[in-house]
C-alpha positions in Angstrom: 0.0 0.0 0.0 2.9 2.3 0.8 4.3 1.9 -2.7 1.0 2.8 -4.3 0.8 5.9 -2.2 4.0 7.1 -3.9 3.1 5.7 -7.2 -0.2 7.6 -7.5 1.5 11.1 -7.8 3.9 9.8 -10.3 1.1 8.5 -12.5 -0.7 11.8 -12.1 2.5 13.5 -13.3 2.7 11.1 -16.3 -0.9 11.8 -17.2 -0.3 15.5 -17.0 2.6 15.3 -19.3 0.5 13.4 -21.8 -2.3 16.0 -21.7 0.2 18.8 -22.0 1.7 17.1 -25.1 -1.7 16.9 -26.8 -2.7 20.5 -25.8 0.0 22.2 -27.8 -0.6 24.8 -30.5 -2.7 24.0 -33.5 0.4 23.8 -35.8 2.9 21.1 -34.9 6.2 20.3 -36.6 6.4 16.7 -37.8 9.0 14.3 -39.4 12.0 16.3 -38.2 10.7 19.5 -39.7 9.6 18.0 -43.1 5.9 18.5 -42.4 3.5 20.5 -40.3 0.3 19.1 -38.8 -2.7 21.3 -38.3 -4.7 19.9 -35.4 -7.7 22.1 -36.2 -8.2 20.8 -39.8 -6.6 17.4 -39.3 -4.3 17.9 -42.3 -0.6 17.8 -42.8 1.3 20.3 -44.9 4.7 19.9 -46.5 7.0 22.2 -44.6 8.5 23.3 -47.9 5.8 25.5 -49.5 7.4 25.3 -52.9 8.5 21.6 -53.3 7.9 21.8 -57.1 10.2 24.8 -57.4 8.1 26.5 -60.1 4.7 27.7 -61.0 2.3 25.4 -63.0 -1.1 25.6 -64.5 -3.9 23.9 -62.5 -3.9 20.6 -64.4 -0.2 20.2 -64.0 -0.3 21.3 -60.3 -3.0 18.7 -59.4 -1.1 16.0 -61.2 2.1 16.9 -59.5 0.5 16.7 -56.1 -1.2 13.5 -56.8 2.0 11.8 -57.9 4.2 13.3 -55.2 6.1 11.0 -52.9 7.5 13.0 -50.0 8.6 12.2 -46.5 7.5 8.5 -47.0 3.9 9.3 -48.1 2.3 9.2 -51.5 -1.2 10.5 -50.8 -0.5 14.2 -51.2 -2.9 16.6 -52.9 -3.6 20.3 -53.2 -5.5 22.0 -50.4 -9.2 22.4 -50.7 -11.1 25.7 -51.2 -14.1 24.2 -49.4 -14.9 24.9 -45.7 -14.1 22.2 -43.1 -17.8 21.1 -43.2 -17.7 20.7 -47.0 -19.6 23.8 -47.8 -18.5 26.7 -49.9 -16.2 28.0 -51.2 -16.9 31.3 -49.6 -16.5 33.2 -52.9 -14.1 35.8 -54.4 -13.2 37.7 -51.2 -10.8 38.4 -48.4 -11.2 36.7 -45.0 -12.2 33.3 -46.4 -11.0 31.5 -43.2 -12.8 28.2 -44.0 -10.6 27.1 -46.9 -7.3 25.2 -46.3 -5.0 28.1 -47.2 -7.4 30.7 -45.7 -7.3 28.9 -42.4 -3.5 28.7 -42.5 -3.1 32.3 -43.5 -5.7 34.0 -41.2 -6.3 31.7 -38.3 -3.0 30.0 -37.8 -0.8 32.7 -39.2 -2.7 35.5 -37.4 -2.6 37.7 -40.6 -5.1 40.2 -41.8 -5.9 41.1 -45.4 -3.2 42.7 -47.5 -0.4 41.2 -45.4 2.1 38.8 -47.0 2.3 35.3 -45.6 6.0 35.6 -45.0 5.3 38.4 -42.4 3.8 35.8 -40.1 6.4 34.8 -37.5 4.4 31.7 -36.6 4.4 30.4 -40.1 7.9 31.4 -40.9 9.2 29.4 -38.0 7.6 26.2 -39.4 7.6 26.6 -43.2 10.2 27.4 -45.8 10.0 28.7 -49.3 6.6 30.4 -48.8 5.8 32.5 -51.8 3.9 35.8 -51.7 1.9 34.8 -54.8 -1.2 32.8 -55.7 -1.4 29.1 -54.8 -3.8 26.7 -56.5 -6.5 24.9 -54.6 -7.5 21.5 -55.8 -11.1 22.8 -56.2 -12.6 23.6 -59.5 -14.7 26.8 -59.8 -18.0 25.1 -60.6 -20.0 25.2 -62.8 -17.2 26.5 -65.0 -14.9 23.8 -66.4 -12.1 26.2 -67.3 -11.7 27.9 -63.9 -10.3 26.8 -60.5 -9.9 28.4 -57.1 -6.7 30.0 -55.9 -5.5 31.8 -52.8 -3.1 34.7 -52.9 -0.7 34.4 -50.0 0.6 37.9 -50.8 -2.6 39.6 -49.6 -5.1 36.9 -48.4 -7.5 37.1 -51.4 -9.3 34.0 -52.6 -10.7 33.9 -56.1 -11.2 31.8 -59.2 -9.0 31.9 -62.3 -8.5 30.2 -65.6 -6.8 26.8 -65.2 -4.3 27.8 -67.9 -2.7 30.4 -65.6 0.5 29.5 -63.7 0.4 29.5 -59.9 2.3 27.8 -57.1 1.4 24.5 -55.6 1.5 23.5 -51.9 1.2 19.9 -51.0 -1.1 18.7 -48.2 -2.5 15.4 -47.1 -5.3 14.3 -44.8 -4.6 13.3 -41.3 -1.5 13.3 -39.1 1.9 11.6 -39.8 2.8 10.9 -36.2 1.0 9.5 -33.2 0.2 12.1 -30.5 1.2 11.3 -27.8 3.9 9.0 -29.0 3.2 5.6 -27.4 6.9 4.7 -27.2 7.8 7.9 -25.4 4.8 7.6 -23.0 5.8 4.0 -22.4 9.3 4.9 -21.4 8.0 7.7 -19.2 5.6 5.1 -17.5 8.5 2.7 -16.9 10.5 5.5 -15.4 7.7 6.6 -13.1 7.2 3.0 -11.9 10.9 2.6 -11.2 11.0 5.9 -9.4 8.1 5.0 -7.2 9.5 1.5 -6.5 12.9 3.0 -5.4 11.2 5.4 -3.1 9.2 2.6 -1.5 12.2 0.5 -1.0 14.1 3.3 0.7 11.3 4.0 3.0 10.9 0.3 3.8 
């Protein structure tokens, strides 16, 4: 019984560490800095915002993302212009926070319209090669078959444009790429807590 009296605080500490780990900021670096997980939208961005190294028309951009193999994953795509609940897009406007890039720019980056994405300290600390130029969404501008949506990271404007125009492409995938909290880490912490409690009990015995 004496051992469990000392073990209980250790387990509480362990649980607290696990909760703190899961309650971090919405954007979390993953895969040694190769990717960034957005816990709000449950999507993972490539940390390199210009993996392709060039601009492309919409057809080429969607094909590039669909065929991308990066950081051990092959299910990348372009971000969606739709809201998280599947509605929208919000239209040609500023402050479209529901789209993938709009959420990243306004909500996570803390930016307001007419600011460049590179002026966000939060985003600059996690991403590289962010361009202050339009990025394609993977969403067509229905009912038109010749237009698709884009988001201008130079000023926060979302709009539709001809698919033949050249814009940048930013790869994203659904879901996380790492377990939170990491079972291996939590297991080691648990073993350490048990060993600590046992040692204390033996000393007091």
